[in-house]
All heavy atoms as a GROMACS GRO file, in nm:
protein
  477
    1MET      N    1  -5.164  -0.597  -5.109
    1MET     CA    2  -5.169  -0.666  -4.982
    1MET      C    3  -5.316  -0.689  -4.946
    1MET      O    4  -5.395  -0.598  -4.951
    1MET     CB    5  -5.101  -0.578  -4.876
    1MET     CG    6  -5.107  -0.636  -4.738
    1MET     SD    7  -5.047  -0.528  -4.606
    1MET     CE    8  -4.893  -0.471  -4.665
    2GLU      N    9  -5.347  -0.812  -4.914
    2GLU     CA   10  -5.483  -0.843  -4.876
    2GLU      C   11  -5.503  -0.811  -4.728
    2GLU      O   12  -5.409  -0.804  -4.651
    2GLU     CB   13  -5.512  -0.990  -4.903
    2GLU     CG   14  -5.517  -1.021  -5.051
    2GLU     CD   15  -5.555  -1.166  -5.075
    2GLU    OE1   16  -5.626  -1.223  -4.991
    2GLU    OE2   17  -5.513  -1.219  -5.177
    3TRP      N   18  -5.629  -0.799  -4.690
    3TRP     CA   19  -5.666  -0.762  -4.552
    3TRP      C   20  -5.600  -0.856  -4.452
    3TRP      O   21  -5.531  -0.814  -4.361
    3TRP     CB   22  -5.817  -0.764  -4.541
    3TRP     CG   23  -5.867  -0.746  -4.403
    3TRP    CD1   24  -5.918  -0.841  -4.322
    3TRP    CD2   25  -5.870  -0.625  -4.327
    3TRP    NE1   26  -5.953  -0.788  -4.202
    3TRP    CE2   27  -5.925  -0.655  -4.202
    3TRP    CE3   28  -5.831  -0.494  -4.354
    3TRP    CZ2   29  -5.943  -0.559  -4.103
    3TRP    CZ3   30  -5.849  -0.399  -4.255
    3TRP    CH2   31  -5.905  -0.432  -4.132
    4GLY      N   32  -5.624  -0.987  -4.465
    4GLY     CA   33  -5.569  -1.084  -4.370
    4GLY      C   34  -5.418  -1.083  -4.367
    4GLY      O   35  -5.356  -1.095  -4.262
    5CYS      N   36  -5.358  -1.067  -4.482
    5CYS     CA   37  -5.212  -1.064  -4.493
    5CYS      C   38  -5.156  -0.941  -4.420
    5CYS      O   39  -5.057  -0.952  -4.349
    5CYS     CB   40  -5.172  -1.063  -4.640
    5CYS     SG   41  -4.994  -1.068  -4.664
    6GLY      N   42  -5.221  -0.827  -4.437
    6GLY     CA   43  -5.175  -0.704  -4.372
    6GLY      C   44  -5.184  -0.713  -4.221
    6GLY      O   45  -5.091  -0.673  -4.150
    7VAL      N   46  -5.294  -0.767  -4.171
    7VAL     CA   47  -5.310  -0.783  -4.027
    7VAL      C   48  -5.206  -0.881  -3.973
    7VAL      O   49  -5.145  -0.859  -3.869
    7VAL     CB   50  -5.453  -0.830  -3.992
    7VAL    CG1   51  -5.465  -0.864  -3.846
    7VAL    CG2   52  -5.554  -0.723  -4.030
    8ARG      N   53  -5.184  -0.990  -4.047
    8ARG     CA   54  -5.086  -1.091  -4.006
    8ARG      C   55  -4.946  -1.030  -4.002
    8ARG      O   56  -4.872  -1.052  -3.906
    8ARG     CB   57  -5.091  -1.209  -4.103
    8ARG     CG   58  -5.017  -1.331  -4.055
    8ARG     CD   59  -5.036  -1.453  -4.146
    8ARG     NE   60  -5.170  -1.466  -4.199
    8ARG     CZ   61  -5.204  -1.448  -4.328
    8ARG    NH1   62  -5.112  -1.416  -4.417
    8ARG    NH2   63  -5.327  -1.462  -4.369
    9GLU      N   64  -4.908  -0.954  -4.103
    9GLU     CA   65  -4.776  -0.892  -4.107
    9GLU      C   66  -4.758  -0.794  -3.991
    9GLU      O   67  -4.651  -0.788  -3.929
    9GLU     CB   68  -4.754  -0.819  -4.239
    9GLU     CG   69  -4.727  -0.911  -4.355
    9GLU     CD   70  -4.704  -0.834  -4.484
    9GLU    OE1   71  -4.682  -0.711  -4.478
    9GLU    OE2   72  -4.708  -0.897  -4.590
   10LEU      N   73  -4.863  -0.717  -3.962
   10LEU     CA   74  -4.857  -0.621  -3.852
   10LEU      C   75  -4.842  -0.695  -3.720
   10LEU      O   76  -4.760  -0.657  -3.636
   10LEU     CB   77  -4.982  -0.533  -3.852
   10LEU     CG   78  -4.988  -0.425  -3.747
   10LEU    CD1   79  -4.869  -0.331  -3.757
   10LEU    CD2   80  -5.118  -0.346  -3.759
   11ALA      N   81  -4.918  -0.801  -3.700
   11ALA     CA   82  -4.910  -0.878  -3.576
   11ALA      C   83  -4.771  -0.939  -3.559
   11ALA      O   84  -4.715  -0.938  -3.448
   11ALA     CB   85  -5.016  -0.988  -3.575
   12ILE      N   86  -4.714  -0.989  -3.667
   12ILE     CA   87  -4.579  -1.047  -3.661
   12ILE      C   88  -4.477  -0.940  -3.624
   12ILE      O   89  -4.389  -0.962  -3.541
   12ILE     CB   90  -4.542  -1.115  -3.795
   12ILE    CG1   91  -4.626  -1.242  -3.812
   12ILE    CG2   92  -4.393  -1.148  -3.801
   12ILE    CD1   93  -4.618  -1.302  -3.952
   13ALA      N   94  -4.489  -0.822  -3.685
   13ALA     CA   95  -4.395  -0.713  -3.656
   13ALA      C   96  -4.406  -0.670  -3.509
   13ALA      O   97  -4.304  -0.648  -3.442
   13ALA     CB   98  -4.421  -0.595  -3.748
   14ILE      N   99  -4.528  -0.660  -3.458
   14ILE     CA  100  -4.548  -0.620  -3.318
   14ILE      C  101  -4.492  -0.727  -3.225
   14ILE      O  102  -4.422  -0.696  -3.128
   14ILE     CB  103  -4.697  -0.594  -3.290
   14ILE    CG1  104  -4.742  -0.467  -3.363
   14ILE    CG2  105  -4.722  -0.582  -3.140
   14ILE    CD1  106  -4.891  -0.444  -3.362
   15ASP      N  107  -4.520  -0.854  -3.255
   15ASP     CA  108  -4.467  -0.963  -3.173
   15ASP      C  109  -4.315  -0.963  -3.173
   15ASP      O  110  -4.252  -0.984  -3.069
   15ASP     CB  111  -4.519  -1.099  -3.222
   15ASP     CG  112  -4.666  -1.120  -3.192
   15ASP    OD1  113  -4.722  -1.044  -3.109
   15ASP    OD2  114  -4.726  -1.210  -3.253
   16HIS      N  115  -4.258  -0.938  -3.290
   16HIS     CA  116  -4.112  -0.937  -3.302
   16HIS      C  117  -4.052  -0.827  -3.215
   16HIS      O  118  -3.955  -0.848  -3.142
   16HIS     CB  119  -4.071  -0.918  -3.448
   16HIS     CG  120  -3.924  -0.916  -3.470
   16HIS    ND1  121  -3.846  -1.029  -3.459
   16HIS    CD2  122  -3.840  -0.815  -3.501
   16HIS    CE1  123  -3.720  -0.997  -3.481
   16HIS    NE2  124  -3.713  -0.868  -3.508
   17LEU      N  125  -4.111  -0.708  -3.222
   17LEU     CA  126  -4.059  -0.597  -3.142
   17LEU      C  127  -4.082  -0.620  -2.993
   17LEU      O  128  -3.996  -0.587  -2.911
   17LEU     CB  129  -4.126  -0.466  -3.184
   17LEU     CG  130  -4.078  -0.404  -3.314
   17LEU    CD1  131  -4.159  -0.280  -3.346
   17LEU    CD2  132  -3.930  -0.370  -3.308
   18SER      N  133  -4.196  -0.676  -2.956
   18SER     CA  134  -4.225  -0.694  -2.814
   18SER      C  135  -4.140  -0.804  -2.751
   18SER      O  136  -4.122  -0.806  -2.630
   18SER     CB  137  -4.373  -0.724  -2.793
   18SER     OG  138  -4.407  -0.850  -2.846
   19ALA      N  139  -4.088  -0.895  -2.831
   19ALA     CA  140  -4.006  -1.005  -2.779
   19ALA      C  141  -3.862  -0.962  -2.752
   19ALA      O  142  -3.788  -1.034  -2.686
   19ALA     CB  143  -4.007  -1.122  -2.878
   20GLU      N  144  -3.825  -0.846  -2.801
   20GLU     CA  145  -3.688  -0.800  -2.786
   20GLU      C  146  -3.677  -0.700  -2.672
   20GLU      O  147  -3.770  -0.626  -2.644
   20GLU     CB  148  -3.641  -0.732  -2.915
   20GLU     CG  149  -3.638  -0.825  -3.035
   20GLU     CD  150  -3.584  -0.756  -3.157
   20GLU    OE1  151  -3.469  -0.713  -3.154
   20GLU    OE2  152  -3.660  -0.744  -3.254
   21ASP      N  153  -3.564  -0.699  -2.608
   21ASP     CA  154  -3.534  -0.599  -2.507
   21ASP      C  155  -3.472  -0.480  -2.580
   21ASP      O  156  -3.362  -0.492  -2.635
   21ASP     CB  157  -3.438  -0.657  -2.404
   21ASP     CG  158  -3.403  -0.557  -2.294
   21ASP    OD1  159  -3.453  -0.442  -2.297
   21ASP    OD2  160  -3.326  -0.594  -2.205
   22PRO      N  161  -3.541  -0.366  -2.583
   22PRO     CA  162  -3.490  -0.252  -2.658
   22PRO      C  163  -3.348  -0.209  -2.619
   22PRO      O  164  -3.275  -0.156  -2.701
   22PRO     CB  165  -3.590  -0.140  -2.628
   22PRO     CG  166  -3.714  -0.210  -2.584
   22PRO     CD  167  -3.669  -0.338  -2.520
   23SER      N  168  -3.309  -0.234  -2.495
   23SER     CA  169  -3.174  -0.193  -2.453
   23SER      C  170  -3.066  -0.281  -2.517
   23SER      O  171  -2.950  -0.243  -2.520
   23SER     CB  172  -3.162  -0.197  -2.301
   23SER     OG  173  -3.177  -0.330  -2.254
   24ASP      N  174  -3.106  -0.398  -2.570
   24ASP     CA  175  -3.010  -0.487  -2.636
   24ASP      C  176  -2.996  -0.459  -2.785
   24ASP      O  177  -2.912  -0.518  -2.851
   24ASP     CB  178  -3.053  -0.633  -2.619
   24ASP     CG  179  -3.045  -0.681  -2.475
   24ASP    OD1  180  -2.971  -0.617  -2.397
   24ASP    OD2  181  -3.112  -0.780  -2.442
   25ILE      N  182  -3.079  -0.372  -2.838
   25ILE     CA  183  -3.081  -0.346  -2.982
   25ILE      C  184  -3.008  -0.215  -3.010
   25ILE      O  185  -3.035  -0.113  -2.944
   25ILE     CB  186  -3.226  -0.336  -3.033
   25ILE    CG1  187  -3.304  -0.463  -2.998
   25ILE    CG2  188  -3.230  -0.311  -3.183
   25ILE    CD1  189  -3.452  -0.452  -3.025
   26PRO      N  190  -2.918  -0.215  -3.107
   26PRO     CA  191  -2.855  -0.089  -3.145
   26PRO      C  192  -2.962   0.014  -3.187
   26PRO      O  193  -3.062  -0.022  -3.249
   26PRO     CB  194  -2.767  -0.127  -3.265
   26PRO     CG  195  -2.747  -0.274  -3.253
   26PRO     CD  196  -2.871  -0.328  -3.186
   27ARG      N  197  -2.940   0.138  -3.150
   27ARG     CA  198  -3.041   0.242  -3.176
   27ARG      C  199  -3.081   0.252  -3.323
   27ARG      O  200  -3.197   0.271  -3.355
   27ARG     CB  201  -2.993   0.378  -3.126
   27ARG     CG  202  -2.997   0.388  -2.976
   27ARG     CD  203  -2.964   0.530  -2.932
   27ARG     NE  204  -2.960   0.538  -2.789
   27ARG     CZ  205  -3.060   0.585  -2.715
   27ARG    NH1  206  -3.169   0.627  -2.772
   27ARG    NH2  207  -3.048   0.590  -2.585
   28ALA      N  208  -2.985   0.238  -3.412
   28ALA     CA  209  -3.015   0.249  -3.556
   28ALA      C  210  -3.109   0.136  -3.599
   28ALA      O  211  -3.205   0.159  -3.674
   28ALA     CB  212  -2.888   0.246  -3.638
   29LEU      N  213  -3.084   0.016  -3.551
   29LEU     CA  214  -3.170  -0.098  -3.585
   29LEU      C  215  -3.308  -0.081  -3.523
   29LEU      O  216  -3.410  -0.108  -3.588
   29LEU     CB  217  -3.106  -0.229  -3.539
   29LEU     CG  218  -3.186  -0.356  -3.567
   29LEU    CD1  219  -3.214  -0.372  -3.716
   29LEU    CD2  220  -3.112  -0.477  -3.513
   30LEU      N  221  -3.314  -0.035  -3.400
   30LEU     CA  222  -3.441  -0.012  -3.334
   30LEU      C  223  -3.522   0.093  -3.410
   30LEU      O  224  -3.643   0.075  -3.434
   30LEU     CB  225  -3.420   0.031  -3.189
   30LEU     CG  226  -3.545   0.052  -3.105
   30LEU    CD1  227  -3.624  -0.078  -3.095
   30LEU    CD2  228  -3.507   0.102  -2.966
   31ALA      N  229  -3.456   0.200  -3.451
   31ALA     CA  230  -3.525   0.304  -3.528
   31ALA      C  231  -3.577   0.248  -3.660
   31ALA      O  232  -3.690   0.276  -3.701
   31ALA     CB  233  -3.430   0.421  -3.555
   32GLU      N  234  -3.498   0.164  -3.725
   32GLU     CA  235  -3.539   0.102  -3.851
   32GLU      C  236  -3.663   0.014  -3.830
   32GLU      O  237  -3.757   0.017  -3.909
   32GLU     CB  238  -3.423   0.018  -3.905
   32GLU     CG  239  -3.448  -0.045  -4.039
   32GLU     CD  240  -3.328  -0.125  -4.084
   32GLU    OE1  241  -3.215  -0.072  -4.080
   32GLU    OE2  242  -3.348  -0.242  -4.124
   33GLN      N  243  -3.664  -0.063  -3.722
   33GLN     CA  244  -3.778  -0.150  -3.692
   33GLN      C  245  -3.903  -0.069  -3.662
   33GLN      O  246  -4.013  -0.105  -3.706
   33GLN     CB  247  -3.744  -0.243  -3.576
   33GLN     CG  248  -3.643  -0.350  -3.610
   33GLN     CD  249  -3.608  -0.436  -3.491
   33GLN    OE1  250  -3.629  -0.399  -3.376
   33GLN    NE2  251  -3.552  -0.553  -3.519
   34VAL      N  252  -3.888   0.038  -3.586
   34VAL     CA  253  -4.003   0.121  -3.552
   34VAL      C  254  -4.058   0.189  -3.678
   34VAL      O  255  -4.180   0.197  -3.697
   34VAL     CB  256  -3.966   0.225  -3.444
   34VAL    CG1  257  -4.076   0.327  -3.425
   34VAL    CG2  258  -3.937   0.155  -3.312
   35ILE      N  259  -3.970   0.234  -3.766
   35ILE     CA  260  -4.015   0.297  -3.891
   35ILE      C  261  -4.089   0.195  -3.978
   35ILE      O  262  -4.195   0.225  -4.033
   35ILE     CB  263  -3.895   0.359  -3.966
   35ILE    CG1  264  -3.846   0.482  -3.890
   35ILE    CG2  265  -3.933   0.394  -4.110
   35ILE    CD1  266  -3.713   0.536  -3.938
   36GLU      N  267  -4.037   0.074  -3.988
   36GLU     CA  268  -4.104  -0.030  -4.066
   36GLU      C  269  -4.242  -0.062  -4.006
   36GLU      O  270  -4.340  -0.077  -4.079
   36GLU     CB  271  -4.019  -0.158  -4.072
   36GLU     CG  272  -4.084  -0.271  -4.147
   36GLU     CD  273  -4.120  -0.240  -4.292
   36GLU    OE1  274  -4.054  -0.156  -4.355
   36GLU    OE2  275  -4.217  -0.300  -4.341
   37LEU      N  276  -4.249  -0.069  -3.874
   37LEU     CA  277  -4.378  -0.093  -3.809
   37LEU      C  278  -4.475   0.021  -3.839
   37LEU      O  279  -4.593  -0.002  -3.868
   37LEU     CB  280  -4.358  -0.108  -3.658
   37LEU     CG  281  -4.483  -0.133  -3.575
   37LEU    CD1  282  -4.553  -0.262  -3.619
   37LEU    CD2  283  -4.447  -0.142  -3.427
   38HIS      N  284  -4.425   0.143  -3.836
   38HIS     CA  285  -4.508   0.259  -3.868
   38HIS      C  286  -4.564   0.248  -4.009
   38HIS      O  287  -4.683   0.270  -4.032
   38HIS     CB  288  -4.425   0.387  -3.855
   38HIS     CG  289  -4.491   0.506  -3.915
   38HIS    ND1  290  -4.594   0.573  -3.854
   38HIS    CD2  291  -4.470   0.569  -4.033
   38HIS    CE1  292  -4.634   0.672  -3.933
   38HIS    NE2  293  -4.560   0.671  -4.041
   39TRP      N  294  -4.480   0.210  -4.106
   39TRP     CA  295  -4.527   0.199  -4.244
   39TRP      C  296  -4.628   0.087  -4.260
   39TRP      O  297  -4.725   0.098  -4.335
   39TRP     CB  298  -4.409   0.180  -4.340
   39TRP     CG  299  -4.340   0.309  -4.368
   39TRP    CD1  300  -4.214   0.345  -4.328
   39TRP    CD2  301  -4.393   0.422  -4.437
   39TRP    NE1  302  -4.187   0.474  -4.369
   39TRP    CE2  303  -4.296   0.524  -4.437
   39TRP    CE3  304  -4.515   0.448  -4.498
   39TRP    CZ2  305  -4.315   0.648  -4.496
   39TRP    CZ3  306  -4.535   0.572  -4.558
   39TRP    CH2  307  -4.436   0.670  -4.556
   40GLN      N  308  -4.607  -0.023  -4.189
   40GLN     CA  309  -4.704  -0.132  -4.196
   40GLN      C  310  -4.839  -0.088  -4.140
   40GLN      O  311  -4.944  -0.120  -4.196
   40GLN     CB  312  -4.652  -0.255  -4.121
   40GLN     CG  313  -4.541  -0.327  -4.194
   40GLN     CD  314  -4.493  -0.449  -4.119
   40GLN    OE1  315  -4.553  -0.491  -4.022
   40GLN    NE2  316  -4.384  -0.506  -4.166
   41MET      N  317  -4.836  -0.013  -4.030
   41MET     CA  318  -4.961   0.037  -3.973
   41MET      C  319  -5.027   0.136  -4.068
   41MET      O  320  -5.150   0.136  -4.084
   41MET     CB  321  -4.936   0.101  -3.836
   41MET     CG  322  -4.903   0.000  -3.729
   41MET     SD  323  -4.896   0.066  -3.560
   41MET     CE  324  -4.777   0.196  -3.573
   42ALA      N  325  -4.949   0.222  -4.130
   42ALA     CA  326  -5.005   0.319  -4.224
   42ALA      C  327  -5.070   0.250  -4.344
   42ALA      O  328  -5.179   0.289  -4.388
   42ALA     CB  329  -4.895   0.416  -4.271
   43ARG      N  330  -5.004   0.146  -4.397
   43ARG     CA  331  -5.062   0.071  -4.508
   43ARG      C  332  -5.193   0.004  -4.467
   43ARG      O  333  -5.291   0.005  -4.542
   43ARG     CB  334  -4.963  -0.033  -4.561
   43ARG     CG  335  -4.849   0.028  -4.642
   43ARG     CD  336  -4.768  -0.078  -4.714
   43ARG     NE  337  -4.699  -0.169  -4.624
   43ARG     CZ  338  -4.576  -0.152  -4.577
   43ARG    NH1  339  -4.507  -0.046  -4.612
   43ARG    NH2  340  -4.521  -0.242  -4.498
   44LEU      N  341  -5.195  -0.051  -4.346
   44LEU     CA  342  -5.315  -0.117  -4.298
   44LEU      C  343  -5.428  -0.014  -4.277
   44LEU      O  344  -5.543  -0.038  -4.313
   44LEU     CB  345  -5.287  -0.191  -4.167
   44LEU     CG  346  -5.399  -0.274  -4.109
   44LEU    CD1  347  -5.448  -0.378  -4.210
   44LEU    CD2  348  -5.354  -0.343  -3.981
   45GLN      N  349  -5.395   0.103  -4.223
   45GLN     CA  350  -5.494   0.208  -4.206
   45GLN      C  351  -5.550   0.253  -4.340
   45GLN      O  352  -5.671   0.277  -4.354
   45GLN     CB  353  -5.434   0.328  -4.132
   45GLN     CG  354  -5.412   0.302  -3.986
   45GLN     CD  355  -5.339   0.416  -3.918
   45GLN    OE1  356  -5.264   0.491  -3.981
   45GLN    NE2  357  -5.359   0.430  -3.788
   46ALA      N  358  -5.465   0.264  -4.441
   46ALA     CA  359  -5.512   0.302  -4.574
   46ALA      C  360  -5.605   0.197  -4.631
   46ALA      O  361  -5.707   0.229  -4.692
   46ALA     CB  362  -5.392   0.324  -4.668
   47GLN      N  363  -5.572   0.070  -4.608
   47GLN     CA  364  -5.659  -0.038  -4.654
   47GLN      C  365  -5.793  -0.032  -4.585
   47GLN      O  366  -5.898  -0.048  -4.648
   47GLN     CB  367  -5.594  -0.174  -4.624
   47GLN     CG  368  -5.540  -0.242  -4.743
   47GLN     CD  369  -5.500  -0.384  -4.708
   47GLN    OE1  370  -5.491  -0.424  -4.592
   47GLN    NE2  371  -5.474  -0.461  -4.811
   48ILE      N  372  -5.792  -0.010  -4.456
   48ILE     CA  373  -5.917  -0.001  -4.380
   48ILE      C  374  -6.000   0.116  -4.432
   48ILE      O  375  -6.121   0.104  -4.452
   48ILE     CB  376  -5.889   0.014  -4.230
   48ILE    CG1  377  -5.832  -0.116  -4.174
   48ILE    CG2  378  -6.015   0.054  -4.153
   48ILE    CD1  379  -5.774  -0.102  -4.033
   49ALA      N  380  -5.936   0.228  -4.457
   49ALA     CA  381  -6.007   0.346  -4.507
   49ALA      C  382  -6.071   0.317  -4.643
   49ALA      O  383  -6.186   0.355  -4.667
   49ALA     CB  384  -5.912   0.465  -4.516
   50ARG      N  385  -5.997   0.251  -4.731
   50ARG     CA  386  -6.053   0.219  -4.864
   50ARG      C  387  -6.171   0.124  -4.853
   50ARG      O  388  -6.270   0.137  -4.924
   50ARG     CB  389  -5.945   0.157  -4.954
   50ARG     CG  390  -5.848   0.258  -5.011
   50ARG     CD  391  -5.764   0.197  -5.121
   50ARG     NE  392  -5.688   0.082  -5.078
   50ARG     CZ  393  -5.567   0.088  -5.024
   50ARG    NH1  394  -5.509   0.205  -5.006
   50ARG    NH2  395  -5.503  -0.022  -4.990
   51ARG      N  396  -6.162   0.028  -4.764
   51ARG     CA  397  -6.266  -0.073  -4.752
   51ARG      C  398  -6.390  -0.021  -4.679
   51ARG      O  399  -6.498  -0.077  -4.694
   51ARG     CB  400  -6.214  -0.198  -4.680
   51ARG     CG  401  -6.115  -0.273  -4.764
   51ARG     CD  402  -6.051  -0.383  -4.683
   51ARG     NE  403  -5.949  -0.452  -4.760
   51ARG     CZ  404  -5.967  -0.568  -4.820
   51ARG    NH1  405  -6.082  -0.629  -4.811
   51ARG    NH2  406  -5.870  -0.622  -4.889
   52THR      N  407  -6.374   0.080  -4.597
   52THR     CA  408  -6.486   0.130  -4.519
   52THR      C  409  -6.540   0.262  -4.571
   52THR      O  410  -6.628   0.320  -4.509
   52THR     CB  411  -6.448   0.146  -4.370
   52THR    OG1  412  -6.338   0.237  -4.359
   52THR    CG2  413  -6.411   0.012  -4.309
   53TYR      N  414  -6.487   0.308  -4.682
   53TYR     CA  415  -6.532   0.434  -4.740
   53TYR      C  416  -6.679   0.424  -4.778
   53TYR      O  417  -6.720   0.332  -4.847
   53TYR     CB  418  -6.447   0.470  -4.863
   53TYR     CG  419  -6.493   0.595  -4.934
   53TYR    CD1  420  -6.471   0.719  -4.877
   53TYR    CD2  421  -6.556   0.588  -5.056
   53TYR    CE1  422  -6.512   0.834  -4.941
   53TYR    CE2  423  -6.598   0.703  -5.120
   53TYR     CZ  424  -6.574   0.826  -5.063
   53TYR     OH  425  -6.615   0.939  -5.126
   54VAL      N  426  -6.757   0.519  -4.728
   54VAL     CA  427  -6.899   0.521  -4.759
   54VAL      C  428  -6.926   0.641  -4.849
   54VAL      O  429  -6.893   0.755  -4.815
   54VAL     CB  430  -6.983   0.534  -4.630
   54VAL    CG1  431  -7.132   0.541  -4.663
   54VAL    CG2  432  -6.954   0.418  -4.537
   55ARG      N  433  -6.984   0.613  -4.965
   55ARG     CA  434  -7.013   0.720  -5.060
   55ARG      C  435  -7.150   0.780  -5.034
   55ARG      O  436  -7.243   0.710  -4.996
   55ARG     CB  437  -7.007   0.666  -5.202
   55ARG     CG  438  -6.869   0.622  -5.239
   55ARG     CD  439  -6.859   0.596  -5.387
   55ARG     NE  440  -6.722   0.563  -5.418
   55ARG     CZ  441  -6.685   0.455  -5.482
   55ARG    NH1  442  -6.775   0.369  -5.526
   55ARG    NH2  443  -6.559   0.431  -5.504
   56ASP      N  444  -7.158   0.908  -5.058
   56ASP     CA  445  -7.286   0.978  -5.051
   56ASP      C  446  -7.376   0.925  -5.162
   56ASP      O  447  -7.334   0.915  -5.277
   56ASP     CB  448  -7.262   1.128  -5.069
   56ASP     CG  449  -7.389   1.211  -5.056
   56ASP    OD1  450  -7.494   1.154  -5.020
   56ASP    OD2  451  -7.380   1.332  -5.082
   57PRO      N  452  -7.502   0.886  -5.131
   57PRO     CA  453  -7.590   0.832  -5.235
   57PRO      C  454  -7.608   0.927  -5.354
   57PRO      O  455  -7.636   0.884  -5.463
   57PRO     CB  456  -7.723   0.812  -5.161
   57PRO     CG  457  -7.687   0.802  -5.017
   57PRO     CD  458  -7.564   0.886  -5.001
   58GLY      N  459  -7.587   1.056  -5.333
   58GLY     CA  460  -7.599   1.154  -5.441
   58GLY      C  461  -7.482   1.151  -5.536
   58GLY      O  462  -7.489   1.200  -5.649
   59ASP      N  463  -7.369   1.093  -5.494
   59ASP     CA  464  -7.250   1.084  -5.580
   59ASP      C  465  -7.265   0.965  -5.673
   59ASP      O  466  -7.287   0.853  -5.631
   59ASP     CB  467  -7.124   1.065  -5.497
   59ASP     CG  468  -7.088   1.188  -5.415
   59ASP    OD1  469  -7.142   1.295  -5.446
   59ASP    OD2  470  -7.007   1.176  -5.322
   60THR      N  471  -7.252   0.988  -5.801
   60THR     CA  472  -7.258   0.877  -5.898
   60THR      C  473  -7.147   0.886  -5.995
   60THR      O  474  -7.083   0.981  -6.014
   60THR     CB  475  -7.391   0.874  -5.976
   60THR    OG1  476  -7.413   1.002  -6.031
   60THR    CG2  477  -7.503   0.835  -5.882
   0.00000   0.00000   0.00000
Protein backbone atom coordinates (compact mmCIF):
# COMPACT_ATOMS: atom_id res chain seq x y z
CA MET A 1 0.00 0.00 0.00
CA GLU A 2 1.40 3.34 -0.99
CA TRP A 3 1.29 6.38 1.29
CA GLY A 4 -1.36 8.28 -0.70
CA CYS A 5 -3.44 5.17 -1.19
CA GLY A 6 -3.42 4.39 2.54
CA VAL A 7 -4.47 7.89 3.51
CA ARG A 8 -7.19 7.85 0.84
CA GLU A 9 -8.54 4.48 2.05
CA LEU A 10 -8.56 5.69 5.65
CA ALA A 11 -10.37 8.91 4.71
CA ILE A 12 -12.97 6.94 2.74
CA ALA A 13 -13.54 4.56 5.67
CA ILE A 14 -13.94 7.47 8.11
CA ASP A 15 -16.31 9.30 5.76
CA HIS A 16 -18.33 6.12 5.30
CA LEU A 17 -18.69 5.59 9.04
CA SER A 18 -19.46 9.24 9.77
CA ALA A 19 -22.22 9.34 7.14
CA GLU A 20 -24.14 6.55 8.84
CA ASP A 21 -26.33 6.75 11.89
CA PRO A 22 -24.90 4.10 14.23
CA SER A 23 -28.36 3.34 15.64
CA ASP A 24 -29.45 2.21 12.15
CA ILE A 25 -26.61 -0.28 11.78
CA PRO A 26 -26.78 -3.78 13.22
CA ARG A 27 -24.24 -4.12 16.03
CA ALA A 28 -22.33 -6.93 14.30
CA LEU A 29 -21.90 -4.85 11.13
CA LEU A 30 -20.91 -1.78 13.14
CA ALA A 31 -18.32 -3.82 15.03
CA GLU A 32 -16.98 -5.18 11.73
CA GLN A 33 -16.66 -1.65 10.31
CA VAL A 34 -14.91 -0.35 13.42
CA ILE A 35 -12.47 -3.28 13.36
CA GLU A 36 -11.70 -2.68 9.68
CA LEU A 37 -11.13 1.02 10.40
CA HIS A 38 -8.82 0.05 13.25
CA TRP A 39 -6.76 -2.19 10.96
CA GLN A 40 -6.54 0.50 8.30
CA MET A 41 -5.27 2.97 10.91
CA ALA A 42 -2.77 0.41 12.22
CA ARG A 43 -1.43 -0.23 8.71
CA LEU A 44 -1.11 3.50 8.10
CA GLN A 45 0.69 3.98 11.44
CA ALA A 46 3.11 1.19 10.54
CA GLN A 47 3.77 2.85 7.19
CA ILE A 48 4.41 6.18 8.87
CA ALA A 49 6.77 4.52 11.35
CA ARG A 50 8.74 2.83 8.56
CA ARG A 51 9.01 6.04 6.56
CA THR A 52 10.02 8.22 9.50
CA TYR A 53 12.43 5.80 11.15
CA VAL A 54 15.67 7.59 11.91
CA ARG A 55 18.76 5.45 12.27
CA ASP A 56 21.58 6.20 14.65
CA PRO A 57 24.59 7.36 12.57
CA GLY A 58 26.68 4.75 14.43
CA ASP A 59 24.50 1.92 13.08
CA THR A 60 25.74 0.58 9.76
